[in-house]
Structure formats: structure tokens, C-alpha cells
C-alpha positions in Angstrom: -0.1 0.0 0.0 2.8 2.5 1.0 4.3 2.4 -2.6 1.1 3.2 -4.2 0.5 6.0 -1.8 3.9 7.2 -2.3 3.6 7.1 -6.1 0.4 9.2 -6.1 1.0 11.5 -3.0 2.2 14.6 -4.7 -0.6 14.7 -7.3 -3.3 13.8 -4.7 -2.0 16.6 -2.4 -2.2 19.2 -5.1 -5.7 18.1 -6.0 -6.7 18.2 -2.3 -5.3 21.6 -1.6 -6.8 22.9 -4.9 -10.3 21.7 -4.0 -9.9 22.9 -0.4 -8.8 26.3 -1.5 -11.8 26.5 -4.0 -14.2 25.6 -1.3 -12.7 28.2 0.9 -12.9 31.0 -1.7 -16.5 30.0 -2.9 -18.0 29.6 0.6 -15.6 31.5 3.0 -16.3 28.8 5.6 -13.2 27.4 7.3 -15.1 24.4 8.8 -16.5 23.5 5.5 -13.1 23.6 3.9 -11.6 21.7 6.7 -14.2 19.0 6.3 -13.4 18.8 2.5 -9.8 18.4 3.5 -10.2 15.7 6.1 -12.7 13.7 4.0 -10.4 13.8 0.7 -7.2 12.8 3.0 -9.1 9.7 4.3 -10.4 8.9 0.8 -6.9 9.1 -0.5 -5.7 6.6 2.1 -8.7 4.3 1.6 -8.1 4.5 -2.2 -4.5 3.3 -1.7 -5.8 0.5 0.5 -8.3 -0.5 -2.1 -5.7 -0.3 -5.0 -3.4 -2.5 -3.1 -6.0 -5.0 -2.5 -7.0 -5.1 -6.1 -3.4 -5.3 -7.1 -2.9 -8.4 -4.9 -6.0 -9.9 -6.4 -4.9 -9.5 -10.0 -1.4 -10.9 -9.1 -2.8 -14.0 -7.4 -5.2 -14.5 -10.3 -2.5 -14.3 -12.9 -0.4 -16.5 -10.8 -3.0 -19.2 -10.7 -3.6 -18.9 -14.4 0.0 -19.5 -15.2 0.2 -22.5 -12.8 -2.2 -24.3 -14.7 
């Protein structure tokens, strides 16, 4: 999981900061912007976990197909 998260870290942080900044400029509510920031950070971690799980499933599937 850590490899996938490291690979996408910079790009995701740029998107998260951009969206948070846009929400802050649009609504002028720090609480709402903070909620967007935290939600997107958690989603980035969950996405990396899910991507790692899918990668493992694909690798196990291809290993089983080549073993036959």
C-alpha cells in the first residue's frame, strides 16, 4: 500500500489543496473547507488500500492462471 500511496502522493495533495482552496474561496467557511480536506485525505488513504488489495487479487489471479 505504501508504494502506491507514495507514487500518487504529490498529485493527490495538489488536487486536495486545490479543492480545499476553491471551497474556501467559494463559501468562505473554514469549517467546510476543513471537512473537505479531511474527507479527501481519508479517501486518498482508503483508495490506496483498495488499490493495493486489487493489485494483490490481480497478481494472485495471474499466478494461478500461469500455474495451470
